[in-house]
N, C-alpha and C positions, 0 to 999 in steps of 0.2 A: 479186131479193134485194138487200137495204142494201148500202150500200158498206160499213157496219162488217162486216157477214157477210162480204162477199168478203174483206175483208182479214183477217179472223179464219180463214176456211178457207183461203187462200193461207199465212198463215204455220203452222198446223197441217201442209200438204202439204210443209214444208221439213224440211231433215234437222236436226238437234241442231246439227250446226257450223253450218250456215248461219241458224238462229235466233240463234246465239250471237253470229255477225259482226253480224248485223243490231241485236239489241239493244246490243252493244258500239258500233257505227256510230250509233243513235239516241240513243244517253247524251250521247256527246261531241258527236256533234252541237246538240243541245238547250244543251251547256253551253258550247258555243262561240258560239252564237247569242243566249244571252242574256249572256254577256260580253265581244261585238261590241256588242248593241244598248245595253249598261251603260256602256262606253266612249264609243259616241258620242254618247247624250245627257249624259255628265259632260263631256265636252268641249264640246258645244253649249251647254250651261247654262254653262260655263265661259267660253267665249267671248263670249258675249250678255253674260254679268254683267262682263265688262272694259268692253266698248261702253258699257252701261248706267251703268259705274262712272265713264267718262268724261264722260258726259251731265251726271251727277249733280255733278260738279267743276266745271262751269263758273263761272268768277267774273268779277267784272269789272263796270262801268256798262252801262247800256242805250245802244246807237245812238241818235242822235237823227236822224229821217229829214227830209228836204227833202219836204214834204208835196205841191207843185206838182207834182214830177216820180213821184210816185209812179203807178203804174198799177191798173187794175182789176183785173186778173188777175195770174197770175203768167208765163203766155206774153205779156202785154204787157210787162210791166217787164221783161221779159228781152231784148226788142227795144230798149227804151230805155237798158239798163245801160251798153251800152259808149259812149254819146256823153255821156251825162249820169248821173254815178255815182246811185246813190239812199241811199248811206246812207255818212257820213264814216268815217274811219279810225279805230278805236277801241282801246285795249287791252285789251279783254277778253281772258281766257285762256279759249282751249276744245282741244279734240282737234285732231290736224292733219287737214284736209279736213273741217273741219265747216264746214256751210251756215247762214247766218242770213236768216231772213226776218221782216220787221216786218208786223204788218198793222192800219194805223191806223181805229179810226171804225167808225162804222156801215156806212160805203162800203165796208167792206174793201179798201180800198186795199194794195195789195201793196208793201213798198220793201224790195230787194236792196242787199245790199253791193257795195262796188266788185268789179269784175273778174268780176261773177258768172256763170255760164255754167247753172245751172239753178236750178230751185225746187222747194220739196217742192207735194204736193198737199194740196190743206185737206181738212179733213173737217169736216162740220158740227159735231161734238161736240167740236171744238177751242175753242169759245167760252165752254165751262163755266170755262176757265181765267183769264175774267176775274172770277169770283167768289171764286176763291183768294187767300189771304196772299201779299203779296209774295214770301216766304222758299218758298213751295209751289209745285208744278208737277206737272203731267202728262209722261208717258214713254209713247211708245205705236209701235208698228209702222206704218211708211209705205213712201213710195217718192217718187221725185222725178217730175217732168212726162216725164223719157225713158224711165222704167220701172224706174231701179235703186231698189232697195230699200233703205232706210233706217230708223235710229232716231230718234224724234224726240221732243225735251224741249220743252213748251209751257208759258209761263207770263205771267202778266197784270201789266200796268204803266199806267201815266198817265204821257203827258207834260205838260211844262210848261203845256201849253195846257189841259190837264185831261182830254184825250181818253184814253179806256180802248183799250188798246194789247195785241197778241196779239206776245208776241217767241218765235218758233220757232226752235231750234238744233235741226241734224239731221248724224247722222252715216251716212256709208255703212255698209252691211252686205253690200254685194256679196261683198266680198274672203273675209269668214265665210263668205259660203253656199259662197261657190267651195271653199273650204277643208273646209267640213263635206262638201259633195259628195266632194271627193277622198279624203277621210277614208272615207266610206261605200264608196267601190271597194275601197279598201284592206283595210279589216276583210272585205269581202265576198269577195275574192280570198283573204284569209288564212285565212275560215272555211270556204271551198270546199276550201282545199289540206289545212287541218285535218281537213275530214271524209272527204275522200279518203285520206288518212292512217292515221286511225282505221280506216277500214273496210278496208286493207290490216293494219295493227297488230292489228285483230279477230280477221283470218281467222286469222294467224298465232298468234294466240294461242287463238284455238280448235281448230286443228291440235295445238297443244304442250299444251293442257291436256285435251283427249279422246283423246290417245294411250293411255292408259291403258285407257279407256272402247274403244276401237278392239282393244287387247288381251284386252280381255274378251269383247268381241263372239266375237274369232276361237276362241278357249277355248272359249264357248258354242257357237259354230256345230260345232268339231272335235266336242264331246262329243256333241252332238245327229247329228251323221254318222257317226260311230264307236262312239257308246256307250262311249268308254274315260273311265269316272268317273276322276277321281283327278288328273287336268289341272290343273295351279297356273299361274298368272302370277307373274311377278316383282314385288315391292311396294317401293317407294321413298316416300320421307318418311312423314308422318303426317296428312296431312292428308283430307278426305272420300271424294276417290279412291282414296288408300290404304286407307282403313277400310271401300269397297267390295270390293276387290281381297284384302283379308283375310278379308272373310266369305266371297268367293265360295269362295278358297283353305281356308277351313273347313268350306264347305259340299260343296265337292267333296271332300275329303278324306272327311267324314262318309259321302257317298254310297258312296265307294270301299270303306270300312271296312262300310258297312252291306251291300254286294254282295257284298264278302268273306265275312262273317258269315254271309251268306242260300246262298251256295255252300256253306260249310263245314257250316250245318245241313243242307242237302238233301244231302251227301256222308255225314256222320256218318249221319241218318237211313236213309239207304240201305244204309249198310253194317251199322245195328244190325238194318234190318229182314231181312236178306236171311238172318241166320241162323235164326230162328223160320219164315219163310218156305221157306225151304230143307227145315228138319227136318217143317216142315208139310205139303208136297209129297210129302217123301219116305214120311211115314209115309199118305197118301192112297193113292200109287203101289201101295205094298205092300199096302193093302185093297182095292185093285182089282186088282191082278194076283192076288191069291188067290181072288178072285171069280171071275174069267175060267178062271183055271186050273180050277176046280172041288177047289181044295184048300184049304177054309178054316181060318182060323187057330185054335188052341187057345181055348177062352175065357177064359182065364187071360191069354194074350197078347196077345188081340183087346181085353179088357178095359184091361190095361194101356198099351197101344198108343192107345186113345180118352182114357186118362188123360192120355196126353201131348200129345196132340193139345189137349185143353180147356187145360191149363196153359198150353200154346203160344198157343191162342188169348187167355189172360189176358195173358199178356205183351205181345203185341201189341195188344190194348185198352190195356192200361197206358200201354206206347210211345208208340201214337197221342195218348192223354190228354194227355202229356207235352208234346207237340210242339205241339197245339193251344196248350196253355198257354203254351208258349216261342214261340209264333208271332206273340204279341202284342207290339206298343211296348216299346221299354224305358222309355219316358217313363209319368211319374206320368199315374193314371187323374185324370178330372177330377174336381171335389171333390163334383159331383152325383151320381155313383157311388159314393161311401163310405159308409158308415153307422156310427154308434155300434157297437161290437163288444168285447163283453166276455171279454178274452184269457183271463182264468182260467177260463172256462168251457169256452171252446175245448182250454185245454191239458188241463183233466179229461176232456173227451169225448175227445182224442186218448190219452190213457193207458189208457182204457177200452179203445179199439179195439186200441192196444198190447200190452194184455193178452192178446187173443185171438191174435194173430200172436205172441207170445213166452209161452206158458203157463208157461215152467220159469224165467220169470226173476220179478227181485224189484224192484218200483216202489216207489220211496221220493218222496211226491209233497207238496210244500208250495208253495199257491198263496194269493197274498193277489188281493184285486179290485184290475183293472187294468183300464181303458176305454181303448180308441184308437179312431180315425178309420181304419177300411180294409174290404177287401172280406172279407166273413165268409167266403164258401167259401175263396176264393182262401189267406186266413190261415190257416181249418183246414189245408188240405191242405199249407200249408207245415208247421204244427207236425208233424202228421202222416209227413210227410216225415224230419223232425229222429228222431222216436221211431223210425219204420221201419229208419233209418240207425243208431239206436244198438240196434235189435233185431237186426240182421243180424250186425253185428260183434260183439256179448255173448257169452261162453262160455256152457254151459248153467250155471242156476243163479247167473248174475252179477246185479248189482242197477245198476240205471237209475236215477238220483237227478235227480228235474224238480223244478226251483225258480222261481217268479214272485216278486218283488220289488221293490218301484217300478220297474215297467217293464222290468225286466231277467229274461228268460227263461234258463233256463239246464238244458242237455241233458247227464249226465254218465253215462258207461258207462265199465264197465272191459274191453274189448276189447283187442287191438292196438295202438291208437291210430295216430297217424298219422306219417309219417317227416316231418323237418324239411322236406327237399328238397320233397316233395310237397304241401306247404300252398299254395304260390301257385297251385293247379290245383285246388283242389276244389271250387271253385265253377265252372268251366269246364265249358261242354254236353260232353256225352257221355266226359267224362273219368272214368275209372277206375285205381284204385292197381294195378300189375300183378300185388301180391300178390293180390288180391280180382275176378278176370278171372274166375274159375271160379264166384263167388257171383252168383246172377240180378240184374241190376238194368239199366238202360240206360244211367246215368251222368248223368240229367237231375236227380233228386229235388233234389239242395242247387241246382243251377241256378235251379228253381222257387223255391228257398226264398230264395235271393238276390234275386230279380226281385221274389217278391211283399212282402219287407220292404222294399225300397228303394222300392215304389210308396206304403209306407205311411208313409215317411219316416224308418226306423228305418235299424239297422246289425244285421248279423251278421258272426260270425266266429266260425272252427272251428278249434282248436289241441289241444294236450296238456294233459292234466290238470293246474292248478296246486299240487295237493297232492303232486308228485313220485311221483304213482302210474300204473299202466298204466290205459289208456284214453284217451278225447278227450272237451273241452267243446266244446260249442255254446253261444255266447250269441247271443242276440236282443234289442236295446234298441230299443224303440218310444216314441215320444210320448206321451202321454197322461194319464190322473189318476184319480184312486183312485175316480172317482164318475163317473156318466156326462153330467153337466153339463157 
């Protein structure tokens, strides 16, 4: 496996805290290394620039060598310098500890200044300085014959005899190199210490920053272990971790509410199913017992009993259909399941069905064209539920007014109306007014209406009639338009 692949595998196998520490340490290490290198190069450039500037500032007349005492090589010149000074004293200005060498003529005679203890190593390219103007010179890095480093200035000149001469002025750089070496050790130590401190600080920062994540992990593991939804964690600040914690608390609360609604739905469904099932079982037991005892029921009684059983089966069928309708999520359906629906046609069909259920009632209908995006079957069932509710509570010979205008559908009956303290509960599942418990129904019709209208992006309300008369007024508002486009 390539080295990069092994590093990636190792990195991914670490915990989030370790990865955060590693990244923090790596970032600080790169920053410190870059700063240390930049500092070292800046100091190096500055120190060598000072030495170079000193060499460039050398001024004064050239020394006049005594040619007969000059040697052929720097080493030979050094042997003679103690007994026979090669260059007379001069008032030339030069940096402290600067060494002069004068090379005279084509024989490369080397003349050293008085009390010289070392000479520069010559380079074949130094003769280029003979072609330069008197005020121009070359500067290069070199070293003395004893191995010490130096920066050398080379210029060309001519003696009174007309002989071409190279004048070499050297400034030692050993002290500069030693200073730079010490600086490198200091910067390296500082960088290493900074990296270690960065690793420690990164570990502490990672532990502190990931503490809310640890709490979140503990809460999730607690929920997974105990299935106790609704557990929340403390939220501090408004950063990303706080937003994550808030989202988790919202999710946990939503799950708890969903489970509570599910539990309540099952309990209410069981309660609603118990009554018709008990009645059915009683009637079936009565029929079986009459057959077993050989004492059949009178035909009229048997017919009435079977009719009751059929009605109870129909009630069960309606109740189960309502439960299936409400078992869907409360969130809106995807757009692809919706279609353009003619609300006025649905209202007209629902009125025709309501007339069959309330033949003694008077229906006043006024519908204007209105098209909406909705589930056609669900929306038709919702409108039918509204009309069934109006039929159920309307007195014999009463009037039910159905109006559709500008996307607002209203159903107005003239029944007993709804008490003010019961209005907040009319759309709750299985809720039924205490005054209407004796009437047929499961308490799911208006819940289905509310859910269907919400899925279509509309609003529904139920309250007392606005004209001050008896009865209730149901209002449904759905977005759409008077044409299907």
